[in-house]
Jmol script that loads the backbone (N, CA, C; Angstrom):
load data "model"
ATOM      1  N   MET A   1      14.704  12.450   5.495  1.00  0.00           N
ATOM      2  CA  MET A   1      14.696  11.633   4.028  1.00  0.00           C
ATOM      3  C   MET A   1      13.262  11.010   3.993  1.00  0.00           C
ATOM      4  N   ALA A   2      12.769  11.159   3.014  1.00  0.00           N
ATOM      5  CA  ALA A   2      11.158  10.651   2.749  1.00  0.00           C
ATOM      6  C   ALA A   2      11.319   9.237   2.421  1.00  0.00           C
ATOM      7  N   LYS A   3      10.412   8.351   2.696  1.00  0.00           N
ATOM      8  CA  LYS A   3      10.151   7.087   2.501  1.00  0.00           C
ATOM      9  C   LYS A   3       9.017   6.918   1.477  1.00  0.00           C
ATOM     10  N   PHE A   4       8.853   5.896   0.841  1.00  0.00           N
ATOM     11  CA  PHE A   4       8.009   5.625  -0.283  1.00  0.00           C
ATOM     12  C   PHE A   4       7.467   4.426  -0.136  1.00  0.00           C
ATOM     13  N   ALA A   5       6.196   4.191  -0.340  1.00  0.00           N
ATOM     14  CA  ALA A   5       5.427   2.819  -0.322  1.00  0.00           C
ATOM     15  C   ALA A   5       4.580   2.513  -1.230  1.00  0.00           C
ATOM     16  N   GLU A   6       4.259   1.347  -1.476  1.00  0.00           N
ATOM     17  CA  GLU A   6       3.148   0.937  -2.498  1.00  0.00           C
ATOM     18  C   GLU A   6       1.999   0.825  -1.558  1.00  0.00           C
ATOM     19  N   ILE A   7       0.819   1.449  -1.961  1.00  0.00           N
ATOM     20  CA  ILE A   7      -0.324   1.548  -1.350  1.00  0.00           C
ATOM     21  C   ILE A   7      -1.499   1.111  -2.015  1.00  0.00           C
ATOM     22  N   TYR A   8      -2.441   0.132  -1.406  1.00  0.00           N
ATOM     23  CA  TYR A   8      -3.485  -0.427  -2.260  1.00  0.00           C
ATOM     24  C   TYR A   8      -4.739   0.641  -2.028  1.00  0.00           C
ATOM     25  N   ILE A   9      -5.263   1.153  -2.950  1.00  0.00           N
ATOM     26  CA  ILE A   9      -6.181   2.092  -2.883  1.00  0.00           C
ATOM     27  C   ILE A   9      -7.240   1.831  -4.056  1.00  0.00           C
ATOM     28  N   ASN A  10      -8.539   1.675  -3.839  1.00  0.00           N
ATOM     29  CA  ASN A  10      -9.611   1.486  -4.990  1.00  0.00           C
ATOM     30  C   ASN A  10      -9.098   0.513  -5.810  1.00  0.00           C
ATOM     31  N   LYS A  11      -8.790  -0.617  -5.230  1.00  0.00           N
ATOM     32  CA  LYS A  11      -8.493  -1.921  -6.200  1.00  0.00           C
ATOM     33  C   LYS A  11      -7.290  -1.893  -7.019  1.00  0.00           C
ATOM     34  N   LYS A  12      -6.357  -0.902  -6.790  1.00  0.00           N
ATOM     35  CA  LYS A  12      -5.159  -0.684  -7.417  1.00  0.00           C
ATOM     36  C   LYS A  12      -4.107  -0.541  -6.603  1.00  0.00           C
ATOM     37  N   ILE A  13      -2.714  -0.515  -7.047  1.00  0.00           N
ATOM     38  CA  ILE A  13      -1.649  -0.253  -6.250  1.00  0.00           C
ATOM     39  C   ILE A  13      -1.071   1.096  -6.661  1.00  0.00           C
ATOM     40  N   TYR A  14      -0.737   1.784  -5.800  1.00  0.00           N
ATOM     41  CA  TYR A  14       0.149   3.248  -6.175  1.00  0.00           C
ATOM     42  C   TYR A  14       1.178   3.569  -5.288  1.00  0.00           C
ATOM     43  N   THR A  15       1.953   4.326  -5.636  1.00  0.00           N
ATOM     44  CA  THR A  15       3.254   4.691  -4.890  1.00  0.00           C
ATOM     45  C   THR A  15       3.040   6.034  -4.293  1.00  0.00           C
ATOM     46  N   TYR A  16       3.336   6.274  -3.036  1.00  0.00           N
ATOM     47  CA  TYR A  16       3.105   7.454  -2.339  1.00  0.00           C
ATOM     48  C   TYR A  16       4.278   7.624  -1.455  1.00  0.00           C
ATOM     49  N   ALA A  17       4.510   8.950  -1.173  1.00  0.00           N
ATOM     50  CA  ALA A  17       5.510   9.360   0.050  1.00  0.00           C
ATOM     51  C   ALA A  17       4.828   9.177   1.448  1.00  0.00           C
ATOM     52  N   VAL A  18       5.458   8.416   2.170  1.00  0.00           N
ATOM     53  CA  VAL A  18       4.857   8.093   3.534  1.00  0.00           C
ATOM     54  C   VAL A  18       5.972   8.726   4.617  1.00  0.00           C
ATOM     55  N   PRO A  19       5.329   9.238   5.926  1.00  0.00           N
ATOM     56  CA  PRO A  19       6.293   9.603   6.975  1.00  0.00           C
ATOM     57  C   PRO A  19       7.043   8.269   7.571  1.00  0.00           C
ATOM     58  N   ASP A  20       8.029   8.805   8.083  1.00  0.00           N
ATOM     59  CA  ASP A  20       8.956   7.873   8.879  1.00  0.00           C
ATOM     60  C   ASP A  20       8.324   6.808   9.794  1.00  0.00           C
ATOM     61  N   GLU A  21       7.132   7.364  10.355  1.00  0.00           N
ATOM     62  CA  GLU A  21       6.365   6.253  11.530  1.00  0.00           C
ATOM     63  C   GLU A  21       5.587   5.178  10.744  1.00  0.00           C
ATOM     64  N   ALA A  22       5.422   5.347   9.412  1.00  0.00           N
ATOM     65  CA  ALA A  22       4.590   4.538   8.664  1.00  0.00           C
ATOM     66  C   ALA A  22       4.971   2.867   8.838  1.00  0.00           C
ATOM     67  N   LYS A  23       4.073   2.170   8.865  1.00  0.00           N
ATOM     68  CA  LYS A  23       4.515   0.660   9.029  1.00  0.00           C
ATOM     69  C   LYS A  23       3.525  -0.062   7.913  1.00  0.00           C
ATOM     70  N   ILE A  24       4.174  -1.235   7.472  1.00  0.00           N
ATOM     71  CA  ILE A  24       3.341  -2.143   6.713  1.00  0.00           C
ATOM     72  C   ILE A  24       2.109  -2.482   7.334  1.00  0.00           C
ATOM     73  N   GLY A  25       1.009  -2.509   6.634  1.00  0.00           N
ATOM     74  CA  GLY A  25      -0.386  -2.848   7.091  1.00  0.00           C
ATOM     75  C   GLY A  25      -1.400  -1.753   7.664  1.00  0.00           C
ATOM     76  N   CYS A  26      -0.725  -0.610   7.772  1.00  0.00           N
ATOM     77  CA  CYS A  26      -1.474   0.771   8.342  1.00  0.00           C
ATOM     78  C   CYS A  26      -2.364   1.177   7.421  1.00  0.00           C
ATOM     79  N   ALA A  27      -3.481   1.539   7.858  1.00  0.00           N
ATOM     80  CA  ALA A  27      -4.430   2.128   7.004  1.00  0.00           C
ATOM     81  C   ALA A  27      -4.137   3.708   6.892  1.00  0.00           C
ATOM     82  N   VAL A  28      -4.311   4.345   5.657  1.00  0.00           N
ATOM     83  CA  VAL A  28      -3.772   5.550   5.464  1.00  0.00           C
ATOM     84  C   VAL A  28      -5.007   6.315   4.615  1.00  0.00           C
ATOM     85  N   ALA A  29      -5.117   7.513   4.623  1.00  0.00           N
ATOM     86  CA  ALA A  29      -5.925   8.458   3.894  1.00  0.00           C
ATOM     87  C   ALA A  29      -5.049   9.250   2.883  1.00  0.00           C
ATOM     88  N   ALA A  30      -5.522   9.081   1.731  1.00  0.00           N
ATOM     89  CA  ALA A  30      -4.659   9.623   0.488  1.00  0.00           C
ATOM     90  C   ALA A  30      -5.615  10.175  -0.562  1.00  0.00           C
ATOM     91  N   THR A  31      -5.162  11.081  -1.353  1.00  0.00           N
ATOM     92  CA  THR A  31      -5.842  11.707  -2.438  1.00  0.00           C
ATOM     93  C   THR A  31      -5.562  10.879  -3.809  1.00  0.00           C
ATOM     94  N   LEU A  32      -6.556  10.715  -4.462  1.00  0.00           N
ATOM     95  CA  LEU A  32      -6.190  10.034  -5.879  1.00  0.00           C
ATOM     96  C   LEU A  32      -7.211  10.695  -6.744  1.00  0.00           C
ATOM     97  N   ARG A  33      -6.523  11.533  -7.725  1.00  0.00           N
ATOM     98  CA  ARG A  33      -7.255  12.332  -8.598  1.00  0.00           C
ATOM     99  C   ARG A  33      -8.137  13.313  -8.015  1.00  0.00           C
ATOM    100  N   HIS A  34      -7.520  13.956  -7.065  1.00  0.00           N
ATOM    101  CA  HIS A  34      -8.324  14.932  -6.186  1.00  0.00           C
ATOM    102  C   HIS A  34      -9.357  14.526  -5.442  1.00  0.00           C
ATOM    103  N   LYS A  35      -9.546  13.273  -5.208  1.00  0.00           N
ATOM    104  CA  LYS A  35     -10.562  12.606  -4.431  1.00  0.00           C
ATOM    105  C   LYS A  35      -9.886  11.792  -3.098  1.00  0.00           C
ATOM    106  N   PRO A  36     -10.539  12.043  -1.991  1.00  0.00           N
ATOM    107  CA  PRO A  36     -10.124  11.264  -0.771  1.00  0.00           C
ATOM    108  C   PRO A  36     -10.375   9.742  -0.804  1.00  0.00           C
ATOM    109  N   TYR A  37      -9.389   9.049  -0.572  1.00  0.00           N
ATOM    110  CA  TYR A  37      -9.685   7.597  -0.303  1.00  0.00           C
ATOM    111  C   TYR A  37      -8.932   7.044   0.790  1.00  0.00           C
ATOM    112  N   SER A  38      -9.287   5.910   1.255  1.00  0.00           N
ATOM    113  CA  SER A  38      -8.648   5.244   2.156  1.00  0.00           C
ATOM    114  C   SER A  38      -7.785   4.008   1.606  1.00  0.00           C
ATOM    115  N   GLY A  39      -6.647   3.625   2.116  1.00  0.00           N
ATOM    116  CA  GLY A  39      -5.967   2.574   1.619  1.00  0.00           C
ATOM    117  C   GLY A  39      -5.074   1.853   2.706  1.00  0.00           C
ATOM    118  N   TYR A  40      -4.156   0.978   2.246  1.00  0.00           N
ATOM    119  CA  TYR A  40      -3.411   0.251   3.200  1.00  0.00           C
ATOM    120  C   TYR A  40      -1.911   0.245   2.414  1.00  0.00           C
ATOM    121  N   ILE A  41      -0.777   0.416   3.500  1.00  0.00           N
ATOM    122  CA  ILE A  41       0.464   0.279   3.050  1.00  0.00           C
ATOM    123  C   ILE A  41       0.834  -1.060   2.786  1.00  0.00           C
ATOM    124  N   LEU A  42       1.438  -1.662   1.713  1.00  0.00           N
ATOM    125  CA  LEU A  42       1.777  -2.850   1.473  1.00  0.00           C
ATOM    126  C   LEU A  42       3.179  -3.117   1.531  1.00  0.00           C
ATOM    127  N   ARG A  43       4.117  -2.371   1.167  1.00  0.00           N
ATOM    128  CA  ARG A  43       5.467  -2.478   1.147  1.00  0.00           C
ATOM    129  C   ARG A  43       6.230  -1.154   0.841  1.00  0.00           C
ATOM    130  N   PHE A  44       7.236  -1.109   1.406  1.00  0.00           N
ATOM    131  CA  PHE A  44       8.170  -0.008   1.116  1.00  0.00           C
ATOM    132  C   PHE A  44       9.077  -0.092  -0.231  1.00  0.00           C
ATOM    133  N   VAL A  45       9.429   0.889  -0.945  1.00  0.00           N
ATOM    134  CA  VAL A  45      10.089   0.789  -2.101  1.00  0.00           C
ATOM    135  C   VAL A  45      10.967   2.097  -2.328  1.00  0.00           C
ATOM    136  N   ALA A  46      12.008   1.803  -3.119  1.00  0.00           N
ATOM    137  CA  ALA A  46      12.926   2.811  -3.412  1.00  0.00           C
ATOM    138  C   ALA A  46      12.261   4.189  -3.966  1.00  0.00           C
ATOM    139  N   GLU A  47      13.029   5.335  -3.928  1.00  0.00           N
ATOM    140  CA  GLU A  47      12.473   6.388  -4.459  1.00  0.00           C
ATOM    141  C   GLU A  47      12.239   6.240  -6.107  1.00  0.00           C
ATOM    142  N   PRO A  48      10.850   6.415  -6.513  1.00  0.00           N
ATOM    143  CA  PRO A  48      10.628   6.134  -7.808  1.00  0.00           C
ATOM    144  C   PRO A  48      11.327   7.269  -8.623  1.00  0.00           C
ATOM    145  N   ASP A  49      11.085   6.979 -10.027  1.00  0.00           N
ATOM    146  CA  ASP A  49      11.732   8.118 -11.038  1.00  0.00           C
ATOM    147  C   ASP A  49      10.460   9.047 -11.315  1.00  0.00           C
ATOM    148  N   PHE A  50       9.488   8.822 -10.889  1.00  0.00           N
ATOM    149  CA  PHE A  50       8.326   9.855 -11.239  1.00  0.00           C
ATOM    150  C   PHE A  50       8.046  10.670  -9.977  1.00  0.00           C
ATOM    151  N   LYS A  51       7.370  11.673 -10.023  1.00  0.00           N
ATOM    152  CA  LYS A  51       6.882  12.417  -8.835  1.00  0.00           C
ATOM    153  C   LYS A  51       5.764  11.794  -8.081  1.00  0.00           C
ATOM    154  N   THR A  52       5.979  11.805  -6.641  1.00  0.00           N
ATOM    155  CA  THR A  52       4.763  11.170  -5.890  1.00  0.00           C
ATOM    156  C   THR A  52       4.397  12.367  -5.043  1.00  0.00           C
ATOM    157  N   ILE A  53       3.152  11.932  -4.357  1.00  0.00           N
ATOM    158  CA  ILE A  53       2.479  12.899  -3.511  1.00  0.00           C
ATOM    159  C   ILE A  53       2.356  12.365  -2.054  1.00  0.00           C
ATOM    160  N   PRO A  54       2.491  12.959  -1.126  1.00  0.00           N
ATOM    161  CA  PRO A  54       2.466  12.292   0.237  1.00  0.00           C
ATOM    162  C   PRO A  54       0.823  11.897   0.640  1.00  0.00           C
ATOM    163  N   ILE A  55       0.870  10.766   1.550  1.00  0.00           N
ATOM    164  CA  ILE A  55      -0.248  10.419   2.014  1.00  0.00           C
ATOM    165  C   ILE A  55      -0.925  11.521   2.777  1.00  0.00           C
ATOM    166  N   GLN A  56      -2.082  11.704   3.129  1.00  0.00           N
ATOM    167  CA  GLN A  56      -2.639  12.774   4.039  1.00  0.00           C
ATOM    168  C   GLN A  56      -2.292  12.456   5.421  1.00  0.00           C
ATOM    169  N   LYS A  57      -2.621  11.324   5.875  1.00  0.00           N
ATOM    170  CA  LYS A  57      -2.245  10.687   7.263  1.00  0.00           C
ATOM    171  C   LYS A  57      -2.450   9.248   7.479  1.00  0.00           C
ATOM    172  N   ILE A  58      -1.905   8.866   8.571  1.00  0.00           N
ATOM    173  CA  ILE A  58      -2.172   7.421   8.957  1.00  0.00           C
ATOM    174  C   ILE A  58      -3.276   7.295   9.690  1.00  0.00           C
ATOM    175  N   THR A  59      -4.211   6.592   9.415  1.00  0.00           N
ATOM    176  CA  THR A  59      -5.486   6.673  10.169  1.00  0.00           C
ATOM    177  C   THR A  59      -5.835   5.294  11.204  1.00  0.00           C
ATOM    178  N   ALA A  60      -4.777   4.312  11.152  1.00  0.00           N
ATOM    179  CA  ALA A  60      -5.082   3.217  12.038  1.00  0.00           C
ATOM    180  C   ALA A  60      -3.640   2.407  12.033  1.00  0.00           C
ATOM    181  N   GLU A  61      -3.569   1.662  13.079  1.00  0.00           N
ATOM    182  CA  GLU A  61      -2.585   0.690  13.366  1.00  0.00           C
ATOM    183  C   GLU A  61      -2.537  -0.341  12.318  1.00  0.00           C
ATOM    184  N   PRO A  62      -1.324  -0.997  12.120  1.00  0.00           N
ATOM    185  CA  PRO A  62      -1.178  -2.075  11.166  1.00  0.00           C
ATOM    186  C   PRO A  62      -2.431  -3.111  11.487  1.00  0.00           C
ATOM    187  N   SER A  63      -2.926  -3.631  10.208  1.00  0.00           N
ATOM    188  CA  SER A  63      -4.045  -4.679  10.407  1.00  0.00           C
ATOM    189  C   SER A  63      -3.393  -5.960   9.838  1.00  0.00           C
ATOM    190  N   PHE A  64      -2.263  -5.985   9.227  1.00  0.00           N
ATOM    191  CA  PHE A  64      -1.533  -7.191   8.752  1.00  0.00           C
ATOM    192  C   PHE A  64      -0.147  -6.949   8.695  1.00  0.00           C
ATOM    193  N   ASP A  65       0.679  -7.990   8.634  1.00  0.00           N
ATOM    194  CA  ASP A  65       2.273  -7.734   8.645  1.00  0.00           C
ATOM    195  C   ASP A  65       2.945  -8.069   7.197  1.00  0.00           C
ATOM    196  N   GLU A  66       4.215  -8.002   7.314  1.00  0.00           N
ATOM    197  CA  GLU A  66       4.856  -8.053   5.969  1.00  0.00           C
ATOM    198  C   GLU A  66       4.874  -9.315   5.576  1.00  0.00           C
ATOM    199  N   ASN A  67       4.653 -10.561   6.509  1.00  0.00           N
ATOM    200  CA  ASN A  67       4.569 -11.889   5.721  1.00  0.00           C
ATOM    201  C   ASN A  67       3.241 -12.020   5.182  1.00  0.00           C
ATOM    202  N   LEU A  68       2.044 -11.565   5.459  1.00  0.00           N
ATOM    203  CA  LEU A  68       0.780 -11.593   4.706  1.00  0.00           C
ATOM    204  C   LEU A  68       1.056 -10.953   3.278  1.00  0.00           C
ATOM    205  N   VAL A  69       1.642  -9.797   3.387  1.00  0.00           N
ATOM    206  CA  VAL A  69       1.952  -9.225   2.041  1.00  0.00           C
ATOM    207  C   VAL A  69       2.773 -10.106   1.138  1.00  0.00           C
ATOM    208  N   LYS A  70       3.863 -10.590   1.701  1.00  0.00           N
ATOM    209  CA  LYS A  70       4.787 -11.655   0.957  1.00  0.00           C
ATOM    210  C   LYS A  70       3.921 -12.563   0.224  1.00  0.00           C
ATOM    211  N   LEU A  71       3.210 -13.217   1.197  1.00  0.00           N
ATOM    212  CA  LEU A  71       2.139 -14.463   0.719  1.00  0.00           C
ATOM    213  C   LEU A  71       1.315 -13.729  -0.449  1.00  0.00           C
ATOM    214  N   ALA A  72       0.741 -12.807  -0.282  1.00  0.00           N
ATOM    215  CA  ALA A  72      -0.164 -12.222  -1.434  1.00  0.00           C
ATOM    216  C   ALA A  72       0.678 -12.091  -2.658  1.00  0.00           C
ATOM    217  N   TYR A  73       2.052 -11.539  -2.767  1.00  0.00           N
ATOM    218  CA  TYR A  73       2.752 -11.479  -3.775  1.00  0.00           C
ATOM    219  C   TYR A  73       3.048 -12.708  -4.456  1.00  0.00           C
ATOM    220  N   TRP A  74       3.287 -13.733  -3.633  1.00  0.00           N
ATOM    221  CA  TRP A  74       3.650 -15.074  -4.038  1.00  0.00           C
ATOM    222  C   TRP A  74       2.431 -15.746  -4.622  1.00  0.00           C
ATOM    223  N   VAL A  75       1.209 -15.577  -4.061  1.00  0.00           N
ATOM    224  CA  VAL A  75       0.056 -16.148  -4.817  1.00  0.00           C
ATOM    225  C   VAL A  75      -0.085 -15.510  -6.011  1.00  0.00           C
ATOM    226  N   ALA A  76       0.181 -14.183  -6.260  1.00  0.00           N
ATOM    227  CA  ALA A  76      -0.103 -13.586  -7.425  1.00  0.00           C
ATOM    228  C   ALA A  76       1.008 -14.105  -8.445  1.00  0.00           C
ATOM    229  N   ASP A  77       2.073 -14.518  -8.272  1.00  0.00           N
ATOM    230  CA  ASP A  77       3.027 -14.936  -9.031  1.00  0.00           C
ATOM    231  C   ASP A  77       2.793 -16.343  -9.301  1.00  0.00           C
ATOM    232  N   TYR A  78       2.416 -17.167  -8.506  1.00  0.00           N
ATOM    233  CA  TYR A  78       2.092 -18.567  -8.529  1.00  0.00           C
ATOM    234  C   TYR A  78       1.046 -18.763  -9.533  1.00  0.00           C
ATOM    235  N   TYR A  79       0.009 -18.171  -9.142  1.00  0.00           N
ATOM    236  CA  TYR A  79      -1.345 -18.301  -9.845  1.00  0.00           C
ATOM    237  C   TYR A  79      -1.442 -17.341 -11.163  1.00  0.00           C
ATOM    238  N   LYS A  80      -0.299 -16.611 -11.347  1.00  0.00           N
ATOM    239  CA  LYS A  80      -0.423 -15.607 -12.497  1.00  0.00           C
ATOM    240  C   LYS A  80      -1.650 -14.759 -12.525  1.00  0.00           C
ATOM    241  N   CYS A  81      -1.867 -14.192 -11.452  1.00  0.00           N
ATOM    242  CA  CYS A  81      -2.992 -13.110 -11.345  1.00  0.00           C
ATOM    243  C   CYS A  81      -2.153 -11.784 -10.857  1.00  0.00           C
ATOM    244  N   PHE A  82      -3.005 -10.690 -11.297  1.00  0.00           N
ATOM    245  CA  PHE A  82      -2.502  -9.372 -10.713  1.00  0.00           C
ATOM    246  C   PHE A  82      -2.372  -9.279  -9.195  1.00  0.00           C
ATOM    247  N   PRO A  83      -1.201  -8.552  -8.734  1.00  0.00           N
ATOM    248  CA  PRO A  83      -0.943  -8.499  -7.281  1.00  0.00           C
ATOM    249  C   PRO A  83      -2.228  -7.904  -6.478  1.00  0.00           C
ATOM    250  N   GLU A  84      -3.084  -6.919  -7.205  1.00  0.00           N
ATOM    251  CA  GLU A  84      -3.914  -6.267  -6.790  1.00  0.00           C
ATOM    252  C   GLU A  84      -5.197  -7.234  -6.365  1.00  0.00           C
ATOM    253  N   THR A  85      -5.176  -8.438  -7.167  1.00  0.00           N
ATOM    254  CA  THR A  85      -6.258  -9.525  -6.956  1.00  0.00           C
ATOM    255  C   THR A  85      -5.811 -10.187  -5.709  1.00  0.00           C
ATOM    256  N   ALA A  86      -4.498 -10.552  -5.420  1.00  0.00           N
ATOM    257  CA  ALA A  86      -4.062 -11.486  -4.520  1.00  0.00           C
ATOM    258  C   ALA A  86      -4.161 -10.623  -3.123  1.00  0.00           C
ATOM    259  N   VAL A  87      -3.876  -9.124  -3.225  1.00  0.00           N
ATOM    260  CA  VAL A  87      -3.969  -8.513  -2.033  1.00  0.00           C
ATOM    261  C   VAL A  87      -5.184  -8.334  -1.433  1.00  0.00           C
ATOM    262  N   LYS A  88      -6.327  -8.479  -2.215  1.00  0.00           N
ATOM    263  CA  LYS A  88      -7.504  -8.329  -1.547  1.00  0.00           C
ATOM    264  C   LYS A  88      -7.940  -9.414  -0.686  1.00  0.00           C
ATOM    265  N   LEU A  89      -7.109 -10.636  -0.712  1.00  0.00           N
ATOM    266  CA  LEU A  89      -7.198 -11.683   0.364  1.00  0.00           C
ATOM    267  C   LEU A  89      -6.920 -11.450   1.698  1.00  0.00           C
ATOM    268  N   ILE A  90      -5.991 -10.534   1.789  1.00  0.00           N
ATOM    269  CA  ILE A  90      -5.220 -10.355   2.963  1.00  0.00           C
ATOM    270  C   ILE A  90      -5.751  -8.971   3.707  1.00  0.00           C
ATOM    271  N   LEU A  91      -6.689  -8.268   3.092  1.00  0.00           N
ATOM    272  CA  LEU A  91      -7.121  -6.981   3.631  1.00  0.00           C
ATOM    273  C   LEU A  91      -8.314  -7.247   4.719  1.00  0.00           C
ATOM    274  N   PRO A  92      -8.441  -6.624   5.583  1.00  0.00           N
ATOM    275  CA  PRO A  92      -9.501  -6.677   6.609  1.00  0.00           C
ATOM    276  C   PRO A  92     -10.612  -6.278   6.057  1.00  0.00           C
ATOM    277  N   LYS A  93     -11.739  -6.997   6.416  1.00  0.00           N
ATOM    278  CA  LYS A  93     -13.110  -6.866   5.903  1.00  0.00           C
ATOM    279  C   LYS A  93     -13.717  -5.482   6.504  1.00  0.00           C
TER     280      LYS A  93
END
end "model"
wireframe off; spacefill off
backbone 0.3
color backbone group
């Protein structure tokens, strides 16, 4: 059974199919509009109603955990900003 995740790529959040061994905070390689990008897994989601594509590969172990992602989404809600803006705060430099 495929897993699906929200992945932060190129200053936006997209949904991709990910392998079972994927973890929150892992760096991944994925394509976006036929171009290669790197990104980070933010959280797992239910199977979406739209077609998704799989990531290409997991490129690094987790750089942050689920608690930091929850904090970023709380910041976005509390300060009424886009989640993408708050997520930038937790990403490794």
